[in-house]
LUMRODO-480760 format. One line per field, with one value per residue (C-alpha): residue in three letters; x, y, z. Coordinates in Angstrom, 2 decimals. Layout:
// residues N
r	c(ALA, ...)
c1	c(X, ...)
c2	c(Y, ...)
c3	c(Z, ...)
//
This chain:
// residues 463
r	c(MET, LYS, VAL, ASN, CYS, SER, LYS, SER, LEU, ILE, ALA, PRO, MET, CYS, LEU, LYS, ASN, ILE, ILE, SER, VAL, PRO, LYS, GLY, VAL, GLU, ILE, CYS, TRP, ILE, PHE, TRP, PRO, LEU, TYR, ALA, ALA, HIS, TYR, VAL, GLN, PRO, ASN, PRO, LEU, CYS, ALA, LEU, SER, PRO, LYS, ILE, ALA, ALA, GLN, SER, THR, ALA, TRP, SER, ASN, TRP, ARG, ILE, PRO, TYR, PRO, VAL, TYR, ASP, HIS, GLY, SER, PRO, ASP, CYS, LEU, PHE, VAL, TYR, HIS, LEU, GLN, PHE, ALA, LYS, LYS, ARG, SER, ILE, LEU, LYS, ARG, SER, SER, LYS, LYS, TYR, LEU, GLU, GLU, ALA, LEU, TYR, LYS, LYS, LEU, PHE, SER, ASP, GLY, GLY, GLU, GLU, HIS, SER, VAL, ARG, GLU, LYS, LEU, ASN, GLN, PHE, LEU, LYS, SER, HIS, LYS, SER, ALA, TYR, LYS, TRP, GLU, VAL, GLY, HIS, THR, LEU, LYS, THR, LEU, ARG, SER, ARG, LYS, LEU, TYR, GLY, PRO, ALA, LEU, LYS, LEU, SER, GLU, THR, MET, GLU, LYS, ARG, GLY, MET, ASN, LYS, THR, VAL, SER, ASP, GLN, ALA, ILE, HIS, LEU, ASP, LEU, ILE, ALA, LYS, SER, ARG, GLY, ILE, ALA, ALA, ALA, GLU, ALA, TYR, PHE, MET, SER, LEU, PRO, GLU, SER, SER, LYS, ASN, HIS, LEU, THR, TYR, GLY, ALA, LEU, LEU, ASN, CYS, TYR, CYS, LYS, ASP, LEU, MET, THR, GLU, LYS, ALA, GLN, ALA, LEU, PHE, GLU, LYS, MET, LYS, GLU, LEU, ASN, LEU, GLU, LEU, SER, SER, MET, PRO, TYR, ASN, SER, LEU, MET, THR, LEU, TYR, LEU, LYS, ASN, GLY, LEU, PRO, GLN, MET, VAL, PRO, PRO, PHE, ILE, GLN, GLU, MET, LYS, ALA, GLY, ASP, ILE, MET, PRO, ASP, THR, TYR, THR, TYR, ASN, VAL, TRP, MET, ARG, ALA, LEU, ALA, ALA, VAL, ASN, ASP, ILE, SER, GLY, VAL, GLU, ARG, VAL, ILE, ASP, LEU, ASP, GLU, GLU, ARG, TRP, SER, SER, CYS, TRP, ARG, LEU, THR, THR, TYR, SER, ASN, LEU, ALA, SER, ILE, TYR, ALA, ASP, ALA, LYS, LEU, PHE, ASP, LYS, ALA, GLU, THR, ALA, LEU, LYS, GLU, LEU, GLU, ASN, LYS, ASN, ALA, CYS, LYS, GLU, ILE, SER, ALA, TYR, GLN, PHE, LEU, ILE, THR, LEU, TYR, GLY, ARG, THR, GLY, ASN, LEU, LEU, GLU, VAL, TYR, ARG, VAL, TRP, ARG, SER, LEU, LYS, LEU, ALA, PHE, PRO, LYS, THR, ALA, ASN, ILE, SER, TYR, LEU, ASN, MET, ILE, GLN, VAL, LEU, VAL, ASN, LEU, ASN, ASP, LEU, PRO, GLY, ALA, GLU, LYS, CYS, PHE, ARG, GLU, TRP, SER, SER, GLY, CYS, SER, THR, TYR, ASP, ILE, ARG, ILE, ALA, ASN, VAL, LEU, ILE, GLY, ALA, TYR, LEU, LYS, GLU, ASP, SER, TYR, LYS, LYS, ALA, ASP, ASN, LEU, LYS, TYR, GLN, SER, GLN, LYS, ARG, GLY, THR, LYS, PRO, ASN, ALA, LYS, THR, TRP, GLU, LEU, PHE, SER, ARG, LEU, LEU, SER, GLU, GLU, GLY, LYS, TYR)
c1	c(-11.19, -8.86, -8.67, -4.92, -3.38, 0.06, 2.63, 1.50, -0.62, -2.46, -4.03, -7.04, -8.11, -7.71, -9.86, -12.58, -12.73, -12.96, -15.60, -19.07, -19.97, -23.67, -24.88, -24.47, -21.78, -18.37, -15.12, -12.52, -8.77, -6.07, -2.64, 0.70, 4.00, 4.47, 1.13, -2.60, -5.16, -8.93, -10.50, -13.80, -15.88, -17.53, -20.65, -22.51, -22.77, -19.07, -17.55, -15.45, -14.48, -15.76, -12.17, -11.13, -14.26, -13.57, -10.03, -11.23, -14.69, -14.93, -15.19, -18.21, -19.72, -20.00, -21.96, -20.28, -18.14, -18.30, -14.90, -14.90, -11.21, -7.76, -4.13, -1.50, 1.25, 1.45, 2.11, -1.07, -4.40, -6.92, -10.36, -13.63, -17.23, -18.85, -22.43, -22.52, -24.69, -25.75, -23.44, -24.59, -23.33, -21.33, -20.96, -24.50, -24.72, -27.57, -28.49, -29.59, -26.28, -23.67, -22.94, -24.39, -20.88, -17.34, -16.19, -13.26, -15.53, -18.01, -15.35, -13.94, -17.22, -17.06, -13.32, -10.25, -10.50, -10.02, -13.22, -15.26, -13.58, -14.13, -17.80, -18.34, -16.45, -18.60, -21.73, -20.51, -19.59, -22.93, -24.87, -23.51, -23.38, -20.71, -17.79, -15.69, -12.22, -10.54, -12.50, -11.23, -7.67, -7.92, -9.48, -6.71, -4.11, -5.77, -6.11, -2.46, -1.34, -3.20, -1.75, -5.18, -3.80, -6.44, -9.43, -7.44, -6.68, -10.32, -11.48, -8.87, -9.79, -13.54, -13.44, -11.30, -13.88, -16.57, -14.75, -12.72, -9.66, -6.28, -3.42, 0.14, 0.39, -2.71, -1.15, 2.00, -0.10, -2.04, 1.23, 2.34, -0.97, -0.68, 2.85, 1.71, -1.45, -0.44, 3.34, 6.15, 5.38, 1.87, 3.27, 5.79, 3.01, 0.94, 3.94, 4.53, 0.86, 1.01, 1.23, 4.64, 3.31, 2.69, 6.20, 7.82, 9.68, 6.54, 5.76, 9.44, 9.96, 7.02, 8.41, 11.88, 10.43, 8.70, 12.02, 13.66, 10.90, 11.39, 15.20, 15.72, 19.06, 20.06, 16.69, 16.54, 20.01, 19.42, 16.12, 17.73, 20.48, 17.81, 16.03, 19.25, 19.82, 16.33, 17.10, 13.99, 13.43, 15.04, 13.98, 15.06, 12.55, 14.51, 17.65, 15.77, 14.49, 17.96, 19.61, 16.97, 17.56, 21.30, 20.74, 18.38, 20.90, 23.51, 25.51, 25.31, 28.60, 26.72, 24.59, 27.14, 28.00, 24.31, 24.30, 27.31, 25.59, 22.53, 24.70, 26.50, 23.16, 21.70, 18.90, 17.30, 17.22, 14.01, 13.42, 13.54, 16.94, 18.38, 16.91, 18.19, 21.59, 21.65, 20.66, 23.47, 26.03, 24.67, 24.98, 28.76, 28.85, 29.59, 27.53, 29.51, 28.62, 24.95, 25.25, 26.91, 23.90, 21.62, 23.61, 23.55, 21.28, 19.09, 17.96, 16.26, 14.31, 10.57, 8.97, 7.92, 11.53, 12.72, 10.15, 10.95, 14.70, 14.98, 12.82, 15.12, 18.16, 16.68, 15.97, 19.59, 20.88, 18.54, 19.81, 23.37, 22.43, 23.23, 20.13, 21.18, 21.71, 18.44, 16.52, 18.26, 17.09, 13.58, 13.53, 14.59, 11.78, 9.28, 10.54, 10.11, 6.60, 5.19, 2.20, 1.38, 1.20, -0.23, 2.43, 5.11, 3.45, 3.31, 6.95, 7.84, 5.88, 7.45, 11.00, 10.80, 9.59, 12.70, 14.89, 12.97, 11.75, 8.24, 7.74, 8.33, 5.98, 3.14, 4.01, 3.81, 0.62, -1.03, 0.08, -1.32, -4.74, -4.82, -3.95, -6.37, -9.30, -10.94, -7.99, -7.84, -7.72, -4.24, -2.91, -4.32, -2.89, 0.55, 0.43, -0.77, 1.89, 4.61, 3.34, 3.28, 6.84, 7.91, 6.22, 3.72, 0.74, -1.41, -0.89, -1.76, -4.96, -5.99, -5.37, -7.37, -10.34, -10.28, -10.32, -12.91, -15.39, -15.34, -14.45, -16.92, -15.40, -14.05, -10.66, -9.63, -5.98, -5.94, -7.44, -4.85, -2.01, -3.40, -4.32, -0.69, 0.57, -1.76, -0.74, 2.93, 2.30, 0.34, -2.88, -4.98, -8.28, -7.72, -6.87, -9.87, -12.18, -10.92, -11.56, -15.09, -15.70, -14.49, -16.97, -19.75, -18.86, -19.60, -15.99, -14.80, -11.32, -9.00, -6.10, -3.72, -6.02, -6.07, -2.33, -1.69, -3.79, -2.46, 1.12, 0.43, -1.13, 1.75, 4.31, 2.47, 2.29, -1.51, -1.72)
c2	c(30.72, 31.16, 33.65, 33.65, 34.47, 35.76, 33.33, 34.09, 31.55, 34.46, 35.28, 32.93, 34.68, 38.07, 36.95, 35.70, 39.16, 40.86, 38.61, 38.40, 34.72, 33.78, 31.53, 27.82, 28.27, 26.67, 28.21, 25.50, 25.98, 23.76, 24.38, 23.80, 24.22, 27.92, 29.26, 28.74, 28.94, 29.12, 27.39, 28.71, 26.43, 28.51, 26.38, 24.11, 21.51, 21.62, 18.13, 17.83, 14.17, 12.15, 11.08, 14.67, 15.22, 12.12, 13.30, 16.72, 16.42, 20.17, 20.99, 23.12, 24.18, 27.90, 30.02, 32.39, 34.92, 38.65, 40.37, 43.76, 44.65, 43.13, 44.18, 43.37, 42.27, 38.46, 38.93, 40.93, 39.51, 39.14, 39.89, 38.90, 39.42, 36.00, 34.85, 31.54, 28.53, 25.91, 22.96, 19.96, 16.41, 15.45, 11.87, 10.95, 9.07, 9.05, 5.39, 6.18, 7.71, 6.28, 2.95, 2.56, 1.84, 2.71, 0.84, -0.93, -2.18, -3.55, -5.41, -7.13, -7.70, -11.47, -11.82, -11.25, -14.15, -13.10, -14.70, -12.90, -9.55, -9.95, -10.76, -7.70, -5.49, -6.66, -5.94, -2.40, -1.74, -3.07, -0.96, 2.25, 3.83, 6.39, 6.30, 9.16, 9.47, 8.93, 5.67, 4.46, 5.38, 3.63, 0.56, 0.38, 0.60, -2.24, -4.42, -3.89, -4.73, -8.04, -8.67, -8.54, -6.74, -7.87, -6.46, -3.31, -2.70, -3.29, -0.76, 1.79, 1.46, 1.57, 4.65, 6.46, 5.63, 7.08, 10.39, 10.19, 12.33, 10.71, 12.62, 11.76, 9.75, 7.79, 7.17, 5.81, 3.38, 2.40, 1.68, -0.59, -2.47, -3.00, -4.41, -6.84, -7.91, -7.80, -7.67, -5.18, -4.69, -3.46, -1.16, 0.31, 0.93, 2.72, 4.86, 5.86, 6.83, 9.30, 13.02, 14.60, 16.51, 13.18, 11.84, 12.99, 11.36, 9.47, 7.66, 7.17, 5.82, 3.42, 2.03, 1.75, -0.19, -2.56, -3.24, -3.88, -6.24, -8.29, -8.23, -6.38, -4.84, -3.23, -1.54, -0.39, 1.14, 2.83, 4.33, 5.58, 7.32, 8.95, 10.21, 11.89, 13.34, 14.86, 16.37, 14.76, 15.13, 12.11, 10.68, 7.56, 5.42, 4.83, 4.15, 1.65, -0.14, -0.42, -1.51, -4.22, -5.32, -5.78, -7.50, -10.01, -10.56, -11.56, -8.33, -6.82, -4.97, -2.67, -1.23, 0.96, 3.03, 3.98, 5.02, 7.25, 8.74, 9.55, 11.27, 13.28, 14.35, 15.22, 12.68, 11.69, 7.91, 6.35, 3.29, 1.00, 2.45, 1.60, -1.88, -2.81, -1.36, -3.56, -6.60, -5.92, -5.71, -8.89, -10.67, -10.12, -11.13, -7.58, -7.77, -4.95, -2.80, -3.61, -2.46, 0.80, 1.52, 1.06, 3.65, 6.13, 9.10, 6.90, 9.85, 11.30, 8.16, 7.98, 5.21, 3.46, 3.45, 2.01, -0.79, -1.94, -1.47, -3.41, -6.20, -6.30, -6.39, -9.28, -11.14, -10.64, -11.96, -14.97, -15.73, -15.57, -17.95, -15.20, -15.98, -14.13, -10.92, -11.55, -11.75, -8.61, -6.78, -8.13, -6.83, -3.44, -3.68, -4.36, -1.34, 0.90, -0.35, 2.45, 3.00, -0.75, -1.35, -4.74, -5.21, -5.03, -7.83, -9.95, -9.27, -10.33, -13.58, -14.46, -13.59, -15.28, -18.29, -18.12, -18.15, -21.24, -19.55, -20.96, -19.40, -15.91, -16.63, -17.41, -14.45, -11.97, -13.65, -13.07, -9.42, -9.02, -10.34, -8.03, -5.03, -6.10, -8.05, -8.30, -10.18, -10.06, -13.11, -12.14, -12.34, -15.87, -16.85, -15.63, -17.31, -20.69, -20.66, -20.00, -22.80, -25.24, -24.25, -24.94, -28.38, -27.36, -28.95, -29.27, -25.56, -24.73, -26.80, -25.08, -21.67, -22.70, -23.83, -20.53, -18.60, -20.82, -20.51, -16.72, -15.50, -13.36, -14.25, -17.74, -17.49, -20.58, -19.49, -20.27, -23.70, -24.31, -23.97, -26.84, -28.87, -28.58, -29.65, -32.68, -33.77, -33.41, -35.91, -38.19, -37.46, -37.45, -38.03, -35.02, -32.83, -33.97, -33.50, -29.96, -29.19, -30.57, -28.50, -25.38, -26.01, -26.40, -22.91, -21.61, -21.26, -22.91, -24.48, -22.19, -22.97, -23.46, -26.07, -28.18, -27.70, -29.20, -32.28, -32.75, -32.53, -35.38, -37.50, -36.85, -37.78, -41.07, -41.71, -41.53, -38.45)
c3	c(-3.06, -0.07, 2.73, 3.33, 6.66, 7.49, 8.90, 12.41, 14.24, 15.88, 12.49, 12.84, 16.00, 14.26, 11.34, 13.66, 15.21, 11.79, 10.22, 11.72, 11.83, 11.89, 14.64, 13.95, 11.29, 11.71, 10.57, 10.12, 9.91, 8.44, 9.91, 8.24, 10.15, 9.27, 8.15, 8.04, 5.25, 5.37, 2.39, 1.11, -1.09, -3.86, -4.17, -1.75, -4.52, -5.32, -5.50, -2.40, -2.17, 0.80, 1.47, 2.15, 4.19, 6.24, 6.96, 8.10, 9.56, 10.16, 6.45, 5.59, 2.29, 1.64, -0.82, -3.28, -1.34, -2.08, -1.68, 0.03, -0.01, 0.14, 0.38, -2.22, 0.12, 0.51, 4.20, 4.73, 5.65, 2.83, 4.20, 2.57, 3.52, 3.24, 2.87, 4.71, 4.02, 6.48, 6.87, 4.92, 4.71, 1.62, 2.74, 1.79, -1.47, -3.93, -4.39, -7.95, -9.04, -6.68, -5.07, -1.59, -0.25, -1.28, -4.40, -2.77, 0.03, -2.47, -4.47, -1.39, 0.44, -0.20, 0.40, -1.72, -4.15, -7.77, -9.08, -6.40, -7.10, -10.86, -10.30, -8.08, -10.52, -13.44, -11.41, -10.74, -14.38, -15.65, -13.16, -14.77, -11.33, -10.52, -8.09, -6.82, -8.33, -4.97, -4.60, -7.96, -7.00, -3.64, -5.28, -7.88, -5.12, -3.20, -6.31, -7.18, -3.64, -3.96, -7.43, -9.08, -12.11, -14.61, -12.68, -11.91, -15.58, -16.55, -13.95, -15.05, -18.74, -18.15, -15.94, -18.54, -21.24, -18.96, -18.92, -15.71, -16.34, -15.81, -14.26, -15.29, -12.08, -13.12, -16.53, -14.89, -12.86, -15.97, -17.80, -14.96, -15.06, -18.81, -18.40, -15.72, -17.58, -21.25, -21.30, -21.92, -25.63, -24.82, -22.11, -24.57, -27.10, -24.44, -23.45, -27.09, -27.46, -24.57, -25.38, -24.85, -21.85, -20.10, -20.72, -17.52, -14.63, -13.55, -16.80, -17.67, -14.16, -14.53, -17.80, -16.25, -13.33, -15.77, -17.52, -14.15, -13.04, -16.21, -15.72, -19.02, -18.04, -21.34, -21.92, -18.30, -18.34, -21.71, -20.55, -17.33, -19.32, -21.50, -18.39, -17.31, -20.78, -20.71, -17.28, -15.84, -12.14, -10.50, -7.16, -5.31, -7.26, -10.51, -8.50, -6.33, -9.44, -10.96, -7.72, -7.28, -10.88, -10.36, -7.02, -8.66, -11.45, -8.88, -9.15, -5.63, -6.22, -8.63, -5.80, -3.91, -7.04, -7.35, -3.67, -4.33, -7.40, -5.31, -2.71, -5.41, -6.90, -3.49, -4.02, -0.74, -0.12, 1.17, 3.29, 0.23, -0.73, 2.67, 2.62, -0.85, 0.10, 3.20, 1.13, -1.33, 1.48, 3.05, -0.32, -0.21, 3.50, 4.67, 7.86, 9.48, 6.45, 7.02, 10.61, 9.50, 7.26, 10.26, 12.22, 9.33, 10.10, 12.30, 14.36, 11.25, 10.33, 10.74, 12.80, 9.56, 8.36, 11.66, 11.56, 8.03, 8.43, 11.69, 10.31, 7.28, 9.58, 11.57, 8.33, 7.20, 10.53, 10.28, 6.75, 8.07, 10.93, 13.46, 15.50, 18.66, 16.68, 14.86, 18.12, 19.40, 16.27, 16.80, 20.37, 19.01, 16.47, 19.28, 21.23, 18.20, 17.44, 19.57, 17.28, 17.36, 13.64, 12.72, 10.02, 12.72, 14.70, 11.56, 10.80, 14.34, 14.11, 10.76, 11.82, 15.23, 13.29, 11.10, 14.21, 15.41, 18.60, 19.01, 22.47, 21.08, 18.16, 20.58, 22.82, 19.92, 18.67, 22.03, 21.94, 18.43, 19.46, 22.48, 20.31, 17.53, 19.05, 15.60, 14.18, 10.39, 8.13, 6.93, 10.49, 10.96, 7.58, 8.62, 12.05, 10.76, 8.02, 10.61, 12.89, 9.97, 9.03, 12.64, 12.49, 15.19, 13.41, 16.57, 17.24, 13.63, 13.86, 17.08, 15.53, 12.45, 14.56, 16.44, 13.17, 11.48, 14.34, 14.38, 10.89, 8.98, 5.59, 4.98, 3.26, 1.27, 1.47, 5.20, 4.61, 1.89, 4.40, 6.48, 3.39, 2.25, 5.68, 5.73, 2.23, 3.15, 5.96, 3.61, 5.52, 2.37, 4.21, 6.50, 3.54, 1.54, 4.53, 5.06, 1.40, 1.80, 4.97, 3.15, 0.35, 2.92, 4.16, 0.68, -0.51, -3.69, -3.90, -5.84, -8.20, -5.26, -3.70, -6.85, -7.32, -3.87, -4.62, -8.16, -6.89, -4.48, -7.19, -9.61, -6.95, -6.36, -10.09, -10.13, -12.28)
//
């Protein structure tokens, strides 16, 4: 139930004067740009998710409200007499019913290796303990970002069998997981099995994206035309998928017509649209066209858009061997990284590495460690890879020792970078010793580790 206020920001103060609030009870307000709304929870046991509670720590649980009167006009204040309950924590978990920690934290507690994640997931599923829906959604997002599609699909299927309702958005994600784990045919069968009410722009868009990922041009184009025939709501996403498809197929000239179609349909481009457009122009050596895209509506871009777009611009300049322009774009990227996002630091390290500027790589690395004293494994992985690519093996070894001595979770991927560098220099003993040291730290070699060693043996004719 809501107690709605008029579009005046004075309304909360008015409501506080009308309603008598017992001592020790909080009234919490959520403000939107033009109006405010006071949410009233009808039952202290109502399932507010911990995620929402964490985002707004002032949330309170209320008992059933008893309405006294209201006014029909939407611009009038609705007043209710409320019986308040004491604030109680909804973040506490019952160890009998729920996991002691969030699901995504449990799955990645021993690192991000697939075998470890699968083992933790199986433990969770066998325990028959519950997880909040937002936890499952966040976990699926994390698994997908790490390309662990098999575990993600297993989690999605199991939670559906246990009665967790799927929204159309969830079904679109499930379709994508099926395509990546079992192939397009299985994804098509799942799409056909969906009720008609679920066949909207989200599920159609997911299937279209699957076709585009597999470079199935004819099916993708036919499905897109059907979406338009059905008058489905179109966003930038299907256009982005198709533009990426044509770019991968070596047809960058097909991208500008889609941009014009989006403009004609008043479809707002997103950051991915701009970046794929820039890539298409760069593919036909239209660098001035790329720069015109950068200047287009720049004042309306968010900070996130600026970061990704300037990193893309620097990458395009680096590909074109325009290193001075690339470094100018990187300086602009640094200036716009006002919120100090770690991804921006990593972009900078990678792109300065592509320009061959080792001094700038180390300078940005020092800045990253100052901004993030608890430096993540992924940042060390990125830095060591860049140093190896720049043939700074002593620097890579020093960085590896620094990470190895202080890491809480030993990541075999970082060791693999040095193992690959050693094998490339025919330092088989160093590579083998590092593999042995990794095993002593409790980490098993993964498929990439064995691939590196088998490649060496095959090149020497020993395997």
